[in-house]
C-alpha positions in Angstrom: 82.0 83.9 95.9 85.5 83.4 97.3 88.3 84.1 95.7 90.2 80.8 96.9 87.9 78.6 95.4 88.1 79.8 91.8 92.0 79.7 91.6 92.7 78.1 87.8 94.8 75.0 87.8 97.9 76.9 86.4 98.4 79.2 89.2 97.3 76.3 91.9 100.2 74.3 90.8 102.6 77.2 91.0 101.1 77.5 94.7 101.9 74.0 95.4 105.5 73.8 94.1 106.2 76.9 96.4 104.5 75.0 99.6 106.6 72.2 98.5 109.8 73.9 98.3 109.6 74.9 101.9 108.6 71.6 102.9 111.5 70.1 101.0 114.5 72.3 103.2 115.4 72.7 106.7 113.9 74.3 109.4 116.3 76.4 110.0 116.4 77.6 106.2 112.9 78.4 105.7 113.2 82.0 106.7 114.6 82.5 103.4 111.1 82.6 101.7 110.1 85.1 104.3 113.2 87.6 103.4 112.5 86.8 99.6 108.7 87.5 100.3 110.0 90.8 102.0 112.4 92.0 99.9 109.7 91.7 96.5 107.2 93.5 98.6 109.2 96.2 99.3 110.4 96.7 96.2 106.9 96.4 94.4 105.6 99.1 97.3 109.0 101.2 96.8 109.2 101.0 100.8 113.0 101.6 102.0 111.8 98.4 105.2 109.7 95.8 105.2 108.9 93.6 108.1 106.4 91.0 107.8 103.9 89.2 110.4 101.8 86.9 111.2 98.9 89.0 110.3 97.6 92.1 109.8 96.8 92.8 112.9 99.5 91.5 114.8 101.6 94.2 111.9 99.5 96.8 113.1 100.2 96.3 116.9 103.9 95.8 116.6 103.8 99.2 113.8 102.0 101.0 116.8 104.4 99.8 120.1 107.4 99.6 117.8 106.9 103.5 116.8 105.4 104.2 120.7 107.9 101.9 123.3 106.2 104.1 125.9 102.6 102.4 125.5 100.3 105.9 126.4 98.3 108.1 124.9 95.4 108.4 122.4 95.1 107.5 118.7 92.9 108.7 116.0 91.0 106.8 113.5 87.5 106.4 111.8 85.1 104.4 113.8 83.9 102.4 110.0 86.6 99.8 110.1 87.8 96.4 111.0 88.1 96.0 114.6 91.5 95.1 114.1 92.1 98.6 113.4 91.1 99.6 117.2 92.2 96.1 118.8 95.8 97.2 117.7 96.0 100.6 119.6 94.4 98.8 122.4 97.2 95.9 122.4 99.9 98.7 122.1 98.5 100.8 125.2 96.5 103.4 123.2 93.2 104.5 123.8 91.1 105.3 120.4 89.2 108.0 119.7 86.9 107.9 117.4 85.6 109.9 114.5 83.0 110.0 112.0 83.1 109.6 108.6 81.9 111.6 105.1 79.1 110.3 103.7 80.0 110.8 100.1 83.5 108.5 100.4 83.4 106.4 103.9 86.8 107.9 104.5 87.4 109.1 108.2 86.4 113.1 108.4 89.5 115.0 107.6 87.9 117.7 110.1 87.3 115.8 112.6 90.4 114.0 112.9 92.4 117.4 112.6 90.4 118.8 115.8 90.7 115.5 117.4 94.6 115.9 117.1 94.5 118.7 119.0 93.2 117.1 122.3 96.0 116.8 124.8 97.8 113.1 124.7 97.1 112.1 121.5 100.3 110.2 120.1 99.2 108.8 116.7 96.7 109.1 113.8 95.6 105.6 111.7 94.3 106.9 108.3 92.3 104.2 107.0 92.3 103.1 103.3 88.9 101.9 103.3 87.9 99.4 100.7 90.7 100.5 98.6 90.2 103.5 98.6 93.3 106.4 99.1 92.6 108.1 102.8 94.5 111.2 102.1 93.8 113.2 105.4 97.0 116.0 104.3 96.4 118.5 107.0 96.4 115.2 109.7 99.6 114.2 108.4 101.0 118.0 108.2 99.8 118.3 111.8 101.4 115.6 112.9 104.4 115.9 110.8 105.1 119.2 113.3 104.1 117.9 116.8 105.3 115.0 116.6 102.8 112.4 116.2 103.4 109.1 114.9 101.2 108.3 111.7 100.4 104.6 111.1 98.4 104.1 107.9 95.9 100.7 108.0 96.3 99.8 104.6 94.7 96.3 105.1 92.6 96.7 102.5 94.8 98.4 99.9 98.4 97.0 98.8 99.8 99.6 97.1 102.3 102.3 97.7 101.1 105.3 99.2 101.7 108.9 97.4 105.2 110.5 97.8 103.1 113.5 98.9 101.7 111.4 101.6 104.1 110.9 104.6 103.4 107.9 107.4 105.7 106.4 109.8 104.5 103.2 109.1 102.2 101.4 106.4 100.4 98.3 108.0 99.2 95.6 104.7 97.2 92.9 105.6 97.4 89.3 103.3 94.7 87.9 104.9 92.3 86.0 102.7 90.1 88.5 102.0 92.4 91.4 100.8 94.1 91.9 96.9 96.7 88.8 97.7 97.3 86.5 99.9 98.7 83.5 100.6 98.1 80.0 102.0 97.0 81.6 105.6 96.8 84.7 107.5 99.5 87.4 107.1 100.6 91.0 107.3 103.3 93.6 106.6 104.9 96.7 107.9 106.7 99.3 105.9 108.5 101.6 107.7 109.7 104.3 106.7 112.7 104.6 109.2 115.2 102.2 110.2 115.4 102.4 113.6 112.2 100.9 114.0 112.9 97.6 112.2 114.7 95.7 114.9 112.0 97.0 117.5 109.5 95.7 115.4 111.2 91.9 114.6 112.6 92.1 118.1 108.2 92.4 119.0 107.3 89.8 116.3 109.8 87.4 117.5 108.7 87.5 121.6 111.0 90.3 122.0 113.9 88.2 121.4 116.9 89.9 120.5 119.6 87.4 120.5 119.3 83.9 121.2 117.4 83.1 124.6 117.6 87.4 125.5 114.4 89.0 125.7 114.5 92.4 125.6 110.6 93.5 125.9 107.4 92.0 126.5 106.9 90.7 123.0 104.5 88.0 121.3 105.0 85.4 118.4 103.9 86.9 115.6 106.2 86.1 112.8 104.9 84.8 109.4 104.3 81.6 108.3 106.9 80.5 105.5 104.3 78.7 103.6 102.2 82.0 103.7 105.3 84.2 102.7 106.4 81.3 99.6 102.2 81.5 98.8 101.9 85.1 99.0 105.3 85.5 96.7 103.5 84.1 94.0 100.6 85.6 94.2 102.9 89.2 94.6 103.6 88.5 90.6 99.8 89.0 89.6 99.0 92.2 91.6 98.9 94.3 89.0 96.6 92.3 86.5 94.6 91.4 88.8 93.9 94.9 90.1 93.6 95.8 86.7 90.8 93.0 86.8 88.9 94.0 89.7 89.2 97.3 88.3 87.3 96.1 85.2 84.9 94.6 87.5 84.4 97.8 89.6 83.4 99.6 86.6 81.2 96.7 85.2 79.5 97.6 88.6 79.6 101.0 88.3 77.6 100.9 84.8 75.2 98.6 86.1 74.2 100.2 89.4 74.9 103.9 89.6 72.1 105.4 87.8 69.4 103.8 90.3 67.3 106.2 92.1 68.0 104.3 95.8 71.4 103.4 95.5 74.4 105.6 96.3 77.9 104.5 95.3 80.7 105.9 97.4 83.1 107.8 95.5 86.3 106.0 95.1 88.8 108.3 94.0 91.0 107.8 91.5 92.8 104.5 92.0 90.3 102.3 93.8 92.1 99.1 95.1 89.6 96.1 96.7 88.1 92.5 96.3 84.7 93.7 97.2 82.5 97.2 96.0 80.8 98.8 98.4 76.9 100.5 97.6 74.5 102.0 100.2 71.2 101.3 99.8 68.2 103.9 101.2 66.1 101.2 103.0 65.8 97.7 103.1 69.6 96.3 103.1 69.1 93.4 105.4 66.2 91.5 103.4 68.4 92.8 100.1 71.0 90.4 101.4 68.8 87.7 101.7 67.4 88.3 98.7 70.8 88.0 96.7 72.2 85.5 98.7 68.8 82.6 98.7 69.8 83.2 95.1 73.2 81.4 95.9 75.6 84.2 95.7 77.7 85.1 98.8 77.6 89.0 99.6 78.5 91.1 102.9 78.0 93.9 105.4 81.4 95.6 105.3 80.4 97.0 108.6 76.9 96.2 110.3 78.0 98.6 113.7 80.8 101.3 113.8 84.0 100.7 115.9 82.4 103.3 118.5 79.2 100.8 119.2 81.1 98.0 120.0 80.6 96.6 123.3 84.1 95.8 123.8 84.7 99.8 123.7 81.6 100.1 125.8 84.0 101.7 128.4 85.4 104.8 126.0 82.1 106.6 127.1 80.5 106.4 123.3 76.4 106.4 122.7 74.5 106.0 119.7 73.9 109.6 118.2 77.6 110.5 118.2 78.8 109.9 114.9 75.8 109.4 113.4 76.6 109.3 109.3 78.7 105.8 109.7 75.9 104.6 112.0 73.4 105.5 109.2 75.6 103.9 106.8 76.3 100.8 109.1 72.4 100.4 108.4 72.3 100.6 104.8 76.1 99.6 103.5 76.6 96.1 101.3 79.5 94.6 100.2 79.2 93.0 96.5 82.3 90.5 95.6 84.9 92.2 93.3 87.7 89.8 93.4 89.7 89.3 89.9 87.6 85.7 89.4 84.5 87.0 89.1 83.3 86.8 85.7 81.0 89.4 83.8 78.3 87.4 84.0 78.4 86.7 87.5 78.3 90.6 87.8 75.4 91.1 85.7 73.6 88.6 87.9 74.1 90.3 91.2 73.5 94.0 89.7 70.3 92.5 88.3 69.2 90.8 91.7 70.0 94.3 93.5 68.2 96.2 91.2 65.0 93.7 90.6 64.7 93.8 95.0 64.9 97.6 94.9 62.6 98.0 92.1 59.9 95.1 93.5 60.2 97.0 96.9 59.6 100.7 95.6 56.9 99.4 93.0 58.4 99.9 89.9 61.6 100.9 88.4 63.6 104.0 89.4 66.5 105.3 88.1 68.2 108.4 87.6 70.8 110.1 85.5 74.6 109.3 87.1 75.7 112.2 88.7 80.1 112.6 87.9 81.1 111.5 91.1 78.9 108.2 90.6 80.4 107.5 87.4 84.0 107.2 89.1 
């Protein structure tokens, strides 16, 4: 169940009109679509400075390089995220330091992150707002502020303003097709707190260009495509209503699944924003995935292998068992579609398929009264 295939005809027409609008102007003027999108996104997210990029991954790298031009040191982050979180640090010249997650929320452990920040050489912390749930890390941010450590929020799965009491040097967003807002392709954006870093980021994303054929740093081509900007700009008008609908989908899943004894639902906090709904099952996750897909429903696993065990980070020296909560969660987690086009009857069908499989595996229906945390 992918959202783009569900776009209503009237919304599709608006997107095509935006594309045609870009194609109708000279290439030299197409940057206006990018500027217009940046300005609208900045206003919506109450961010003083916004820089768009060709993808969320490119944006995250540019944010780190802009804040940390020395390109050395360590970056503290959760092990339970998409690989781009850590690869951005590597491409910025930093060494990832992974921490385990909290089982109740799936967010990176604030306690472990705070301990890691006391290690020598730490220059950045990367709170990741997994599945659209806010990662506060209050004590980590406070220590970073006092010690000069950069705070780069990976908000790829949460297109929303950070609360005013959470200081951040840069917040990175994604416009990828699986995210809450997308365009006709990949895209990303960086919200900066300080104008000083905007020029550096823009230069990096334009091959280091600071003037015609003058290149100050070794950058790369990471600008946002104007067609993506124009179509994302159209979709941005619907963000609030889509967030409301996704919230209703998530609430329906909670009603349908929270009482099952073999299902654990992470505490999503008071303001969840995501296009997927994650659960963990006590056992049989892979068979459950095949059971649901066998009925023509697309579900996925985010993520089947924590970052510290990925082959590309083998050189960092982590071993199985080092971060046990994330490793256990990776064997049990399942993502159910929760985008704005999912119908209530489809939520009920998916829920029934999950319960059917778990009940059959257990030899009979098993349920318990939902706890307060499960209802949220």
